[in-house]
N, CA, C and O atoms as a GROMACS GRO file, in nm:
protein
  320
    1MET      N    1   0.078  -0.108   0.003
    1MET     CA    2   0.002  -0.005   0.001
    1MET      C    3   0.100   0.120   0.005
    1MET      O    4   0.205   0.121   0.069
    2SER      N    5   0.053   0.227  -0.073
    2SER     CA    6   0.123   0.345  -0.072
    2SER      C    7   0.033   0.464  -0.053
    2SER      O    8  -0.083   0.467  -0.093
    3VAL      N    9   0.094   0.566   0.013
    3VAL     CA   10   0.004   0.682   0.039
    3VAL      C   11   0.095   0.809  -0.003
    3VAL      O   12   0.210   0.823   0.038
    4THR      N   13   0.032   0.897  -0.090
    4THR     CA   14   0.105   1.007  -0.125
    4THR      C   15   0.068   1.114  -0.015
    4THR      O   16  -0.047   1.145   0.014
    5LEU      N   17   0.191   1.170   0.045
    5LEU     CA   18   0.181   1.276   0.149
    5LEU      C   19   0.125   1.412   0.094
    5LEU      O   20   0.159   1.456  -0.016
    6PRO      N   21   0.050   1.466   0.166
    6PRO     CA   22   0.012   1.631   0.114
    6PRO      C   23   0.131   1.706   0.094
    6PRO      O   24   0.229   1.693   0.168
    7PRO      N   25   0.126   1.786  -0.004
    7PRO     CA   26   0.240   1.879  -0.045
    7PRO      C   27   0.310   1.949   0.080
    7PRO      O   28   0.431   1.965   0.087
    8ALA      N   29   0.229   1.985   0.169
    8ALA     CA   30   0.281   2.047   0.287
    8ALA      C   31   0.371   1.961   0.388
    8ALA      O   32   0.452   2.008   0.468
    9CYS      N   33   0.345   1.837   0.369
    9CYS     CA   34   0.417   1.745   0.452
    9CYS      C   35   0.532   1.658   0.381
    9CYS      O   36   0.590   1.564   0.437
   10ARG      N   37   0.556   1.698   0.260
   10ARG     CA   38   0.656   1.625   0.182
   10ARG      C   39   0.803   1.633   0.228
   10ARG      O   40   0.889   1.549   0.200
   11HIS      N   41   0.820   1.745   0.302
   11HIS     CA   42   0.970   1.760   0.361
   11HIS      C   43   0.979   1.699   0.508
   11HIS      O   44   1.078   1.726   0.575
   12ILE      N   45   0.882   1.622   0.557
   12ILE     CA   46   0.905   1.560   0.684
   12ILE      C   47   1.021   1.470   0.686
   12ILE      O   48   1.040   1.394   0.590
   13ASP      N   49   1.099   1.472   0.787
   13ASP     CA   50   1.212   1.392   0.822
   13ASP      C   51   1.166   1.243   0.851
   13ASP      O   52   1.087   1.215   0.941
   14ALA      N   53   1.220   1.153   0.771
   14ALA     CA   54   1.164   1.005   0.774
   14ALA      C   55   1.196   0.946   0.928
   14ALA      O   56   1.127   0.859   0.980
   15SER      N   57   1.297   0.999   0.982
   15SER     CA   58   1.340   0.957   1.118
   15SER      C   59   1.235   1.001   1.218
   15SER      O   60   1.220   0.937   1.322
   16ARG      N   61   1.162   1.104   1.191
   16ARG     CA   62   1.062   1.151   1.289
   16ARG      C   63   0.919   1.098   1.259
   16ARG      O   64   0.820   1.149   1.311
   17LEU      N   65   0.914   1.003   1.183
   17LEU     CA   66   0.781   0.952   1.131
   17LEU      C   67   0.739   0.831   1.227
   17LEU      O   68   0.826   0.751   1.261
   18LEU      N   69   0.622   0.817   1.266
   18LEU     CA   70   0.583   0.704   1.348
   18LEU      C   71   0.456   0.645   1.277
   18LEU      O   72   0.355   0.711   1.250
   19VAL      N   73   0.474   0.511   1.252
   19VAL     CA   74   0.364   0.433   1.182
   19VAL      C   75   0.334   0.327   1.279
   19VAL      O   76   0.422   0.246   1.308
   20LYS      N   77   0.207   0.318   1.335
   20LYS     CA   78   0.161   0.244   1.431
   20LYS      C   79   0.020   0.186   1.420
   20LYS      O   80  -0.072   0.259   1.382
   21ALA      N   81   0.000   0.053   1.452
   21ALA     CA   82  -0.125  -0.007   1.449
   21ALA      C   83  -0.203   0.004   1.572
   21ALA      O   84  -0.144  -0.019   1.677
   22ASN      N   85  -0.328   0.035   1.576
   22ASN     CA   86  -0.411   0.041   1.709
   22ASN      C   87  -0.410  -0.106   1.765
   22ASN      O   88  -0.365  -0.201   1.701
   23LYS      N   89  -0.461  -0.115   1.884
   23LYS     CA   90  -0.461  -0.244   1.971
   23LYS      C   91  -0.540  -0.343   1.888
   23LYS      O   92  -0.494  -0.457   1.876
   24SER      N   93  -0.660  -0.309   1.826
   24SER     CA   94  -0.734  -0.408   1.770
   24SER      C   95  -0.682  -0.446   1.640
   24SER      O   96  -0.723  -0.550   1.588
   25GLY      N   97  -0.596  -0.372   1.581
   25GLY     CA   98  -0.522  -0.408   1.455
   25GLY      C   99  -0.600  -0.364   1.326
   25GLY      O  100  -0.568  -0.406   1.215
   26THR      N  101  -0.702  -0.280   1.348
   26THR     CA  102  -0.792  -0.250   1.241
   26THR      C  103  -0.755  -0.109   1.163
   26THR      O  104  -0.799  -0.081   1.052
   27ARG      N  105  -0.677  -0.034   1.232
   27ARG     CA  106  -0.647   0.088   1.187
   27ARG      C  107  -0.480   0.123   1.201
   27ARG      O  108  -0.409   0.079   1.292
   28LEU      N  109  -0.441   0.199   1.108
   28LEU     CA  110  -0.289   0.235   1.123
   28LEU      C  111  -0.281   0.384   1.115
   28LEU      O  112  -0.343   0.454   1.035
   29ARG      N  113  -0.194   0.426   1.211
   29ARG     CA  114  -0.186   0.570   1.230
   29ARG      C  115  -0.069   0.613   1.195
   29ARG      O  116   0.024   0.544   1.237
   30VAL      N  117  -0.036   0.724   1.120
   30VAL     CA  118   0.076   0.773   1.070
   30VAL      C  119   0.103   0.918   1.132
   30VAL      O  120   0.033   1.013   1.096
   31VAL      N  121   0.196   0.932   1.216
   31VAL     CA  122   0.215   1.066   1.275
   31VAL      C  123   0.356   1.120   1.276
   31VAL      O  124   0.455   1.050   1.300
   32SER      N  125   0.361   1.251   1.247
   32SER     CA  126   0.493   1.329   1.249
   32SER      C  127   0.457   1.472   1.290
   32SER      O  128   0.349   1.522   1.260
   33GLU      N  129   0.549   1.533   1.359
   33GLU     CA  130   0.547   1.671   1.386
   33GLU      C  131   0.672   1.731   1.419
   33GLU      O  132   0.734   1.680   1.512
   34GLN      N  133   0.728   1.843   1.352
   34GLN     CA  134   0.855   1.890   1.358
   34GLN      C  135   0.851   2.033   1.321
   34GLN      O  136   0.772   2.074   1.236
   35SER      N  137   0.925   2.099   1.374
   35SER     CA  138   0.948   2.249   1.336
   35SER      C  139   1.058   2.263   1.239
   35SER      O  140   1.148   2.179   1.243
   36GLU      N  141   1.062   2.358   1.155
   36GLU     CA  142   1.163   2.368   1.034
   36GLU      C  143   1.179   2.506   1.029
   36GLU      O  144   1.087   2.585   1.049
   37GLY      N  145   1.316   2.544   1.000
   37GLY     CA  146   1.346   2.682   0.964
   37GLY      C  147   1.406   2.758   1.088
   37GLY      O  148   1.400   2.710   1.202
   38GLY      N  149   1.459   2.868   1.061
   38GLY     CA  150   1.511   2.951   1.171
   38GLY      C  151   1.412   3.045   1.220
   38GLY      O  152   1.307   3.006   1.271
   39ARG      N  153   1.445   3.179   1.205
   39ARG     CA  154   1.348   3.280   1.261
   39ARG      C  155   1.208   3.268   1.223
   39ARG      O  156   1.116   3.286   1.303
   40ASP      N  157   1.191   3.236   1.096
   40ASP     CA  158   1.060   3.217   1.042
   40ASP      C  159   1.016   3.075   1.032
   40ASP      O  160   0.971   3.028   0.927
   41HIS      N  161   1.028   3.004   1.146
   41HIS     CA  162   1.017   2.856   1.132
   41HIS      C  163   0.866   2.831   1.126
   41HIS      O  164   0.786   2.912   1.171
   42HIS      N  165   0.827   2.709   1.065
   42HIS     CA  166   0.688   2.680   1.063
   42HIS      C  167   0.697   2.517   1.098
   42HIS      O  168   0.797   2.447   1.088
   43ARG      N  169   0.573   2.480   1.141
   43ARG     CA  170   0.559   2.340   1.192
   43ARG      C  171   0.491   2.263   1.072
   43ARG      O  172   0.401   2.305   0.998
   44LEU      N  173   0.559   2.129   1.070
   44LEU     CA  174   0.502   2.055   0.966
   44LEU      C  175   0.448   1.928   1.054
   44LEU      O  176   0.518   1.870   1.138
   45GLN      N  177   0.314   1.893   1.022
   45GLN     CA  178   0.234   1.820   1.114
   45GLN      C  179   0.165   1.704   1.015
   45GLN      O  180   0.119   1.740   0.907
   46LEU      N  181   0.161   1.585   1.048
   46LEU     CA  182   0.092   1.483   0.973
   46LEU      C  183   0.033   1.385   1.072
   46LEU      O  184   0.103   1.330   1.157
   47ASP      N  185  -0.091   1.366   1.060
   47ASP     CA  186  -0.181   1.279   1.151
   47ASP      C  187  -0.277   1.214   1.050
   47ASP      O  188  -0.376   1.276   1.014
   48GLU      N  189  -0.250   1.089   1.004
   48GLU     CA  190  -0.325   1.030   0.909
   48GLU      C  191  -0.371   0.893   0.957
   48GLU      O  192  -0.286   0.823   1.013
   49GLN      N  193  -0.493   0.847   0.944
   49GLN     CA  194  -0.532   0.715   0.976
   49GLN      C  195  -0.591   0.647   0.871
   49GLN      O  196  -0.673   0.698   0.795
   50LEU      N  197  -0.545   0.514   0.866
   50LEU     CA  198  -0.588   0.434   0.748
   50LEU      C  199  -0.642   0.298   0.805
   50LEU      O  200  -0.598   0.242   0.905
   51SER      N  201  -0.740   0.254   0.729
   51SER     CA  202  -0.797   0.121   0.773
   51SER      C  203  -0.708   0.007   0.726
   51SER      O  204  -0.646   0.012   0.620
   52LEU      N  205  -0.704  -0.093   0.808
   52LEU     CA  206  -0.628  -0.220   0.756
   52LEU      C  207  -0.711  -0.330   0.744
   52LEU      O  208  -0.800  -0.346   0.828
   53PRO      N  209  -0.696  -0.415   0.647
   53PRO     CA  210  -0.785  -0.517   0.618
   53PRO      C  211  -0.769  -0.618   0.727
   53PRO      O  212  -0.666  -0.618   0.794
   54VAL      N  213  -0.866  -0.703   0.747
   54VAL     CA  214  -0.862  -0.805   0.888
   54VAL      C  215  -0.752  -0.910   0.835
   54VAL      O  216  -0.701  -0.982   0.921
   55THR      N  217  -0.709  -0.926   0.693
   55THR     CA  218  -0.618  -1.028   0.663
   55THR      C  219  -0.478  -0.982   0.688
   55THR      O  220  -0.386  -1.060   0.663
   56VAL      N  221  -0.452  -0.867   0.732
   56VAL     CA  222  -0.320  -0.807   0.770
   56VAL      C  223  -0.270  -0.835   0.907
   56VAL      O  224  -0.341  -0.824   1.007
   57ASP      N  225  -0.142  -0.873   0.909
   57ASP     CA  226  -0.085  -0.883   1.040
   57ASP      C  227  -0.045  -0.745   1.097
   57ASP      O  228   0.055  -0.694   1.046
   58PRO      N  229  -0.108  -0.679   1.194
   58PRO     CA  230  -0.086  -0.536   1.227
   58PRO      C  231   0.056  -0.533   1.304
   58PRO      O  232   0.113  -0.425   1.315
   59HIS      N  233   0.112  -0.647   1.357
   59HIS     CA  234   0.239  -0.640   1.429
   59HIS      C  235   0.363  -0.652   1.340
   59HIS      O  236   0.478  -0.639   1.381
   60ALA      N  237   0.326  -0.677   1.209
   60ALA     CA  238   0.437  -0.701   1.117
   60ALA      C  239   0.430  -0.581   1.014
   60ALA      O  240   0.488  -0.595   0.906
   61VAL      N  241   0.362  -0.462   1.041
   61VAL     CA  242   0.354  -0.362   0.950
   61VAL      C  243   0.479  -0.278   0.951
   61VAL      O  244   0.526  -0.244   1.060
   62SER      N  245   0.536  -0.241   0.837
   62SER     CA  246   0.651  -0.173   0.834
   62SER      C  247   0.628  -0.052   0.744
   62SER      O  248   0.524  -0.059   0.678
   63ALA      N  249   0.705   0.059   0.726
   63ALA     CA  250   0.699   0.161   0.636
   63ALA      C  251   0.828   0.228   0.614
   63ALA      O  252   0.920   0.225   0.696
   64ARG      N  253   0.832   0.300   0.479
   64ARG     CA  254   0.946   0.366   0.446
   64ARG      C  255   0.895   0.478   0.369
   64ARG      O  256   0.799   0.463   0.294
   65LEU      N  257   0.962   0.604   0.386
   65LEU     CA  258   0.926   0.729   0.316
   65LEU      C  259   1.025   0.741   0.193
   65LEU      O  260   1.147   0.749   0.212
   66GLU      N  261   0.969   0.742   0.065
   66GLU     CA  262   1.050   0.774  -0.052
   66GLU      C  263   1.079   0.906  -0.063
   66GLU      O  264   1.017   0.991   0.001
   67ARG      N  265   1.179   0.935  -0.149
   67ARG     CA  266   1.217   1.076  -0.172
   67ARG      C  267   1.116   1.170  -0.233
   67ARG      O  268   1.127   1.291  -0.215
   68ASP      N  269   1.016   1.119  -0.305
   68ASP     CA  270   0.914   1.191  -0.375
   68ASP      C  271   0.780   1.211  -0.289
   68ASP      O  272   0.677   1.251  -0.343
   69GLY      N  273   0.787   1.182  -0.158
   69GLY     CA  274   0.690   1.197  -0.062
   69GLY      C  275   0.583   1.099  -0.060
   69GLY      O  276   0.468   1.125  -0.025
   70VAL      N  277   0.626   0.977  -0.100
   70VAL     CA  278   0.530   0.865  -0.109
   70VAL      C  279   0.561   0.782   0.011
   70VAL      O  280   0.675   0.736   0.022
   71LEU      N  281   0.472   0.759   0.102
   71LEU     CA  282   0.484   0.670   0.217
   71LEU      C  283   0.449   0.531   0.169
   71LEU      O  284   0.334   0.509   0.132
   72VAL      N  285   0.549   0.426   0.165
   72VAL     CA  286   0.526   0.296   0.132
   72VAL      C  287   0.507   0.214   0.256
   72VAL      O  288   0.598   0.207   0.339
   73ILE      N  289   0.381   0.143   0.275
   73ILE     CA  290   0.360   0.062   0.382
   73ILE      C  291   0.346  -0.078   0.346
   73ILE      O  292   0.260  -0.113   0.264
   74ASP      N  293   0.431  -0.166   0.407
   74ASP     CA  294   0.427  -0.304   0.384
   74ASP      C  295   0.344  -0.361   0.500
   74ASP      O  296   0.372  -0.342   0.618
   75ALA      N  297   0.248  -0.426   0.457
   75ALA     CA  298   0.153  -0.489   0.549
   75ALA      C  299   0.129  -0.629   0.512
   75ALA      O  300   0.039  -0.653   0.432
   76PRO      N  301   0.205  -0.729   0.565
   76PRO     CA  302   0.204  -0.871   0.519
   76PRO      C  303   0.061  -0.932   0.567
   76PRO      O  304  -0.002  -0.894   0.665
   77VAL      N  305   0.030  -1.019   0.489
   77VAL     CA  306  -0.114  -1.101   0.509
   77VAL      C  307  -0.084  -1.203   0.617
   77VAL      O  308   0.024  -1.262   0.622
   78VAL      N  309  -0.177  -1.222   0.700
   78VAL     CA  310  -0.160  -1.336   0.807
   78VAL      C  311  -0.178  -1.469   0.735
   78VAL      O  312  -0.268  -1.492   0.654
   79VAL      N  313  -0.081  -1.554   0.774
   79VAL     CA  314  -0.082  -1.694   0.716
   79VAL      C  315  -0.145  -1.775   0.819
   79VAL      O  316  -0.110  -1.776   0.937
   80LEU      N  317  -0.240  -1.843   0.767
   80LEU     CA  318  -0.320  -1.937   0.871
   80LEU      C  319  -0.276  -2.091   0.850
   80LEU      O  320  -0.326  -2.180   0.919
   0.00000   0.00000   0.00000
């Protein structure tokens, strides 16, 4: 699954990005907040929630941020 970040959030530092499933494993939350710039600093903020299919293992979800602002989420399917 991939998510294109809003233009205002494309400069978010990947090391400050948190991707976490909720306790029930039905939703994924992507959060980042950071300040940028010197005297005229502004705050970059991202708080997105995505639904996870019931076939996904929420404990094995991983993510990476591509240079073009696309957040790629790997969500492995549960093997029964």
